[in-house]
Structures are given as structure tokens and as C-alpha cells.
C-alpha positions in Angstrom: 6.9 -7.7 16.9 3.2 -8.3 17.2 1.2 -8.4 13.9 -0.9 -5.5 13.0 -3.7 -7.7 11.7 -4.7 -11.0 13.3 -7.5 -13.1 11.8 -8.4 -16.1 14.0 -10.8 -18.9 13.2 -12.9 -16.7 10.9 -16.0 -18.0 9.2 -18.5 -16.4 6.9 -22.0 -17.4 5.7 -24.2 -15.8 3.0 -27.6 -15.2 4.6 -29.2 -18.4 5.9 -27.0 -20.6 3.8 -25.8 -23.4 6.1 -22.6 -23.9 4.1 -19.9 -21.4 5.0 -17.8 -19.7 2.3 -14.8 -20.0 4.6 -14.3 -21.5 8.0 -11.5 -21.6 10.6 -9.5 -19.1 8.5 -6.3 -17.8 10.2 -3.9 -15.2 8.9 -1.5 -12.6 10.3 0.0 -9.6 8.6 3.0 -7.7 10.1 3.6 -4.0 10.0 4.8 -3.0 6.6 4.3 -6.4 5.1 2.9 -6.9 1.6 0.7 -10.1 1.6 -1.1 -11.3 -1.5 -4.2 -13.6 -1.1 -4.9 -15.8 -4.1 -7.5 -18.6 -4.7 -10.1 -19.8 -7.2 -13.2 -17.9 -8.1 -15.8 -18.0 -5.4 -13.4 -19.0 -2.7 -14.1 -15.9 -0.6 -11.0 -13.7 -1.2 -13.0 -10.5 -1.7 -15.3 -11.4 1.2 -12.4 -11.8 3.5 -11.1 -8.4 2.5 -14.6 -6.9 3.1 -14.7 -8.5 6.6 -11.3 -6.9 7.4 -12.5 -3.6 6.0 -15.7 -3.9 8.1 -17.8 -3.9 5.0 -19.1 -7.4 5.8 -19.7 -9.2 9.0 -18.3 -12.6 9.8 -20.2 -15.5 11.2 -17.6 -16.4 13.7 -14.0 -15.9 14.8 -12.1 -12.6 15.3 -10.4 -9.9 13.4 -8.0 -7.9 15.5 -6.3 -4.7 14.3 -3.3 -3.8 16.6 -3.1 -0.2 15.3 -3.7 2.8 17.5 -6.7 5.1 16.8 -5.5 8.5 15.8 -7.7 11.5 15.0 -5.9 12.6 11.9 -5.5 9.2 10.2 -7.5 6.0 9.6 -6.2 2.6 10.6 -7.1 1.0 7.3 -8.2 2.1 3.8 -9.7 0.2 0.9 -9.0 0.2 -2.9 -11.5 -1.6 -5.0 -11.6 -3.0 -8.5 -13.0 0.2 -9.9 -11.7 3.6 -8.7 -15.2 4.4 -7.4 -14.7 8.1 -8.0 -17.7 10.5 -7.6 -18.5 11.7 -11.2 -19.6 15.1 -10.0 -16.3 15.9 -8.2 -13.0 16.8 -9.8 -10.1 14.5 -9.0 -8.7 16.7 -6.2 -12.1 16.9 -4.5 -12.5 13.1 -4.9 -9.3 12.6 -3.0 -10.3 15.1 -0.4 -13.6 13.4 0.1 -12.0 10.5 1.9 -10.5 13.0 4.4 -13.9 13.9 5.8 -14.2 13.3 9.5 -10.5 13.5 10.2 -9.3 16.3 12.4 -7.2 18.2 9.9 -6.9 21.9 9.3 -7.8 23.2 5.8 -4.0 23.6 5.2 -3.3 20.1 6.4 -6.1 18.8 4.2 -4.7 20.4 1.1 -1.2 19.2 1.9 -2.4 15.6 2.2 -4.1 15.9 -1.2 -1.0 17.4 -2.8 1.2 14.8 -1.2 -0.7 11.8 -2.7 -1.2 13.5 -6.1 2.6 13.7 -6.4 3.0 10.2 -5.0 0.6 8.7 -7.6 1.9 11.0 -10.4 -1.5 12.7 -10.8 -0.6 16.2 -9.9 -1.2 17.6 -13.4 -4.6 16.0 -13.5 -5.9 17.3 -10.3 -8.6 19.5 -11.8 -10.0 16.9 -14.3 -13.3 15.2 -14.0 -13.4 11.4 -13.6 -14.7 11.0 -17.1 -11.5 12.7 -18.5 -9.3 10.1 -16.8 -8.0 6.8 -18.3 -8.6 3.5 -16.6 -5.1 3.5 -15.2 -5.4 7.0 -14.0 -8.7 6.2 -12.3 -7.1 3.3 -10.4 -4.2 5.5 -9.4 -6.8 8.0 -8.1 -8.4 5.3 -6.0 -5.0 4.5 -4.5 -4.4 8.2 -3.9 -7.7 8.6 -2.1 -6.9 5.6 0.1 -3.3 6.8 0.9 -4.5 10.3 1.8 -5.8 9.1 5.2 -2.4 7.7 6.0 -3.5 4.1 6.7 -1.3 1.6 8.5 -3.1 -1.2 6.5 -4.0 -0.8 2.8 -6.6 -3.3 1.6 -6.7 -3.8 -2.2 -9.4 -5.9 -3.9 -8.1 -6.9 -7.4 -7.3 -3.3 -8.1 -5.7 -3.9 -11.6 -8.1 -6.5 -12.9 -10.1 -4.1 -15.2 -7.1 -2.6 -17.0 -5.0 -3.8 -20.0 -1.9 -5.8 -19.6 0.6 -3.0 -20.2 -1.2 -0.6 -17.8 -1.4 -3.3 -15.2 2.4 -3.7 -15.2 2.9 0.0 -14.9 0.5 0.1 -12.0 2.1 -2.8 -10.3 5.4 -1.0 -10.3 3.9 2.2 -9.1 2.3 0.4 -6.3 5.6 -1.1 -5.2 7.2 2.3 -5.3 4.3 3.8 -3.2 4.4 0.8 -0.7 8.2 1.3 -0.1 7.8 5.1 0.4 4.7 4.9 2.8 5.6 1.8 4.8 2.0 0.7 5.0 1.1 -3.0 5.2 -0.8 -4.3 2.2 -3.4 -7.0 1.9 -3.7 -7.6 -1.8 -6.5 -9.8 -3.3 -5.8 -11.1 -6.8 -6.5 -14.2 -9.1 -3.3 -13.7 -10.8 -0.5 -15.8 -9.2 2.3 -14.2 -11.2 1.1 -10.8 -10.0 1.1 -12.1 -6.5 4.6 -13.4 -6.6 5.9 -10.3 -8.3 4.5 -8.0 -5.7 4.3 -9.7 -2.4 6.5 -10.7 0.6 4.1 -13.6 1.2 1.5 -15.3 -1.0 -1.4 -16.9 0.9 -3.6 -19.5 -0.8 -7.3 -20.0 0.0 -8.9 -23.2 -1.2 -11.2 -25.9 -0.1 -14.9 -25.9 0.6 -15.4 -24.3 3.0 -12.2 -22.4 2.2 -9.3 -21.9 4.5 -5.6 -21.0 4.3 -4.0 -24.1 2.7 -0.6 -22.6 1.9 1.5 -19.6 3.0 4.5 -19.0 0.9 7.2 -16.5 1.7 8.7 -14.9 -1.5 12.4 -14.6 -0.7 13.4 -13.0 -4.0 15.3 -9.8 -4.0 13.7 -6.5 -5.2 13.4 -5.2 -7.8 12.1 -8.5 -9.4 12.1 -9.4 -13.0 8.7 -10.7 -14.2 10.4 -13.4 -16.4 13.0 -14.5 -13.9 13.1 -18.3 -13.7 12.9 -18.3 -9.9 9.7 -16.2 -9.9 8.1 -18.3 -12.6 8.9 -21.5 -10.6 7.4 -20.0 -7.5 4.3 -19.0 -9.4 4.0 -22.6 -10.8 4.5 -24.2 -7.4 1.8 -22.0 -5.8 -0.6 -22.7 -8.7 -0.2 -26.4 -7.7 -1.7 -25.6 -4.3 -5.0 -24.3 -5.7 
């Protein structure tokens, strides 16, 4: 099976800076695979995701999406650190906003919105304004908006970094449930190695200057995983040594 995302010899410079953030960076993600990318601050994790999302332009190398173009879906969708909800739109209309430009009937559009509201357990909050939502609910709303376009690849940039520890754990479990139900591949950026090991099929380490992939660890632990399992904690420790 060919990977749905192939990153080959990618490099990125900020402006006229002669020193690249990352260089000769290579990464593949298969259909339905959950890959977490970890690394120290400033190593280029979020920049890499933005390049894949086509929100930043690389200086060299290639990014190939082996995903067919379809008029009623998008090949990729992005979830950011904040929910990025439009404050003048109710939750239902925030989710629907991401469907603009897709060839959907009004009935199909409403069905998509209802589908992801249920999937993210937000159906009872559909008519609330963003300021009436908790931090965790806002993040779930951001995930719902991304899922509504039925992406093959879900790009997530430290989506749980701004919430408290208990909410973060709940969101992690909800994300795993959603991922298993949708079958989308996930590229998940995080600075939290334990989070990465708990969630992912593979954990990729970026390090060095310029950064590149220095370690690619498959997480062969059965699901559901226990956060305090000795094997999980040992893997997290081993990956931390690669940073």
C-alpha cells in the first residue's frame, strides 16, 4: 500500500535567513495511520504541519498527497491549538462554515453538521455562541469542523496544549474514539512525549540544527492503553532520550 502522505527532502527557511529550520526531512504516513511528531521548542514541528497544510511554503523538497480529489470532501483538514471559532457565529454555523465550497446539497450539509456534532458529543450545544463554550468544548468544536469535510488526513497542531490536564485526558480519549470511527490518518504535533506514545501508532522525533527526522518509533502496544502502564512509560523515556 502506497502512503497517502510522502515528504521527501523537505527544507524550510524563514525569510532571508540562511540557516534552515529543517533540511532533508523525510516522512511517510499511511492511510488510517496515527503519527505523532515530537521535538524540542523551535525545531519546526508546527512549521512542518503548516507546510503539509499548504499554509507555509517550503524552501525545497516535495510533499505528495496520494489522495484523490473529490468535490464533496477535502483531502486534508487542520485543527489548531485554539478552536479558531468565529465569535459571531453559533456552533452549528461555525462547523458549517468549513463546508463552504464543497458540492453538497442543503440537506447533505445539515447531515454532515449533525454527524460531527454527535461524533464529538456537542449536539446539545449546537446553538451556543463560542463564548458560551468551555475550553474543551471549543477544541472539540475545532475537531468537529475539521471532520465535517471528511478528510483523509487530519492535521493537528498541539490541539490540547491550552486545556487543563483532566480535560486534556478526556480529549485524548475522545480523539482516539473519533479516529477509530472515521478511519482518517492523523499527523499530530505535540511537545508531550507521553501524549504521543499514548495516542500514536508511530512517534517521529525531530531534532538537530537544522532539524530532521532522527528517530521513528513504532508503538506496538495494544489498545486501549493505560497511561501508567510500565511499557508505555518506558517507551516515553526511551523516546525522550532521542531529543
